[in-house]
N, C-alpha and C positions, 0 to 999 in steps of 0.2 A: 880925412874927415872921421871923427868918431861918434859912434853911437852909443848912448848909454843902455843899459838894460832895460830900463822904464820906457826910453823911446822906443826900444824894440818891439817891446810887449804891445805898447800903444799902436805903433804902426802895423803891426800883423793883425791887430783885432780890428783896426780901421780898414785895411786893405780888404780882408775877408768880408766885411760888410759891404765894400762897395762892389765887389767883383767875385767873391767866392774863393779866391785864390788862398790857400792855407800855407803859409810859410812855417816850414821847419825849425826846428832849434838850431842855433849855431848859424844862421842866415844874415848875420849882422854884415858881414864884408859884400853879400850880394845887394842888399838895400843901399848901402853906402856907394857900392859903384854905379847902381843904376841911378840914384838920386842926386848924383853930385853935379851932373849939368844941369839939372832942372832948379836945383837949389840957387846955383849960380845965377842963371838966367832971372829967376824971380827975387835975387838978392835977400835971399833968406839965410840967416847964419847957422840954423840947426834944424833937426827934424822936428823938434818942439815946435818951434816957429811954423813950421810947414804944417803940422798937424792941427795947429790954431787955425791957421790960414784956411785950410780946407774946410773947416767948418762954417766959414762965412763966403767962401767962393767955390761954388758947385764945378766950376771949368778947371779949376785947379785939381779937384780930386779926379777928373778925368785925365789930365795931365800925369798925374802920379799911375794911375793905372796903366796908361800908355808906356811910360817909362818901365814900369815892372813886369810887363807882358813880353813874352819871348814871341817873336815874329819870324824865329828860323823856319824855314819850310823848303820843299822841293817838288819838282814836277813829278806826278805818278809815284808818290811816297810808297814805298814797299811794293810796288808794281802788282801784286796779286789782286788787291780790292777793285782796281780798276778793270784788270782781266775778268774777274768775276762779274762787274758790273756789265761789262759788254758781252761775254758769253753766255752767261747764266740768266742775268736778271731783265737784261733788254728783250732777249726773245720770249720771257715770260710777259713782260708787260707791253709786249707787240700785239698780244691777243686782246688787251682792252681797248675800249671806244672810247675812253676819257683822258684828256692830257695828262702826261706824265709831270710830278712835281718832285724835284729833288733839294733838300736842304742841306748845304754846306755849313754846318756851324763851326765857328772858330777859323774862318776861311783865311786869315792872315791877309797875305799881300796878293792873293788870289790865284797861287798856282793850282790849288785843289779844285776848285770850280772851273776853272779853264781845262784842266787836265779832264774833268767829267765830260765837259763839251767837246773836246776833240775826240773821246771815245764814243760819244753818241754819232759824230760826224763820220768817225770810221765805220761804226755799225751800219750808219745809212748806205754807205758805200758799198756795203756787202749785201745788206736786205733791202727788200723792197718797202717794207711796211715798219714803222713806228709812229705812235701818235706824237703830236707836239710836245716838246719838251722844255721845260723852264727849271732854272735853278736858282732858289734863294740861298744867297752867300751873306752871311752874317759875321761880323767881329766886334769884339769890345774896343779895340783899338781904331780910332779915327784915323791916326796916321798910316796904319796898314791898308785900311779900306780906301784912302787917298790914292795910294799906290796901285792898289788892285784895280781900282776904277780907270786907272791910265792904261792898264795891259801892256805898259812898255818895261822891258827888263835889260839890264845890261848884260853882257857876255857872261860874266862870274855868275849870274843868276840863272840865264839861259842854259848852261852845260850842267846843271845840277839837276840831273834825271832826264832831260829832254834829248831824244834821240835825233840823229841828223835828218832823218826823213819826215819826222813830225815838225822839225823846225822849218824845215823847207815848205811843208805843205800848210801850214797854220800860221806863219809869222812873216812879216815884212820887216827888213833891215832899215830903219827910219834915220838912221845916223851912224856915225863911225862906231859906236858900241852899245848901241839900242836896237832891240828887234822889239816889234809891237805884233799883238796878236791880231789876226785878220776879224774884218766884221762880222763873218759867219761863227767865229769862235765867241765873240761876244754876244751874238743875238741869243736872247731868251735868259740872261744872267741879270738878277737885280742883287746890288749890294746894298747891304742896309746895317746900320750898327744896331748891336743888340747884345745886352747882356743875359747870358744864360740863366740868372737868378731872376729874370723877369717873367711876366706871364708870358705863355704861349698861344694864348687864346686867339690873338690876332694874327698869327703867321699862317693859319689854315692846316690842311692836312696834307701828308706827304706820302708817297710811294716809297721813298728812300731817303734816309738820313745818314749822313756822313758826320759823325762826331769823334773826330780822331786826333789822338796825341793833345787833348786838352784835360780830361778828367783826371789825369794824374796830378793836376794842381789842385784838386779840391778834396776836402774832407770825405771820410767815407759816407757820412751822414748826407751831406749836400751832393755827393757823385750818386747816390741812391736817388735822391729826390728829383735830380736831373733826368735820370733814366726813366723813372716812372713817368714823368712829364712828357719825355720824348715818346714814349708808349703810346699816351693820350694823343700826340700829334701825328702819329702814323696811322695810314689808311690799314684797314683790316688785311694781315697777311704783308704787311709793309716790312722793309729790311732797314736794319742798323748795320753800319759799319764801325767799328771802334779800331783805336791804334794797335800796333803789333804788342805792346807792353800792358794793354788795357783787357780787362775782363768783366763780365758780370758776376756778380755774387749774391746768392740768395734772391735771385729774380727769375726763377724758374717758372712762375706764375703767370709772368708778363711775357717772356721771351723764350722761344726755342732756338738752341744752337745748333747750326749747320755747319759741318766740316766740309771743306771744299778742296782740300788738299791740292794745293797749299791754301792757307787762309780759313779764317771761321767768320761766318756772317750770323746775323740773330734775326729771326723773323718775329714778328708780334703775334701772340697768342690772342685768339678772339676774346677769352675771357681770364681775367685777371681777378685772383681771389681779393675780395674786400674792396672791389671797385662797385 
């Protein structure tokens, strides 16, 4: 499958408009490999035909975004964010009287929100008090969300970051090669389709936001906009987790960087210049 320079230019403009993903130069091979199956299923001979059809069919746009997004993930990714959540942030939040709300943005196939819930359950086993906790898990991909909602994973996915004790404690083997999260892990998680470029108004306020390993796909301008809007969605003093390769740039008016050794988290500042 060949993609012309004009098709690639049109496609990456349309993709960024749809979901914010900014494709770099020389990514024609990636577009071709990700779209080949969709073009065959839709009986479309070229990317030009695909782009023209997307303007008439919104559902096709969603399929394109689904095909282009990367849903690679694992349990307790990078380890230390979840240790910080359990050992530092939960004890702090235990002092409040209101329910705890956590947002797992770009939750993919569910490993992150389920990891958060497992750490909550571990904390409750050790400590007497923690307010009710809920997790809003959002993603752009309907396919990834569908998998997340089932909470059922093959062995190849289970072994990516999940320890034996956690597997025994929080999963049930439901078939020869499938393990399913137990009801107590599912409890309090809401999965919702959401585009990070959309309005955050209806999401409400959060004590903690996990927005990890997704901002790397956005332009610097769009990344800044998302981080400022996350600031608005955090409660006063709320915490933001980013991916290991992601960092805040020129946002010191909005967030305070906290070094946890290992790991870095960001706390919302009460006042942001210009707001």
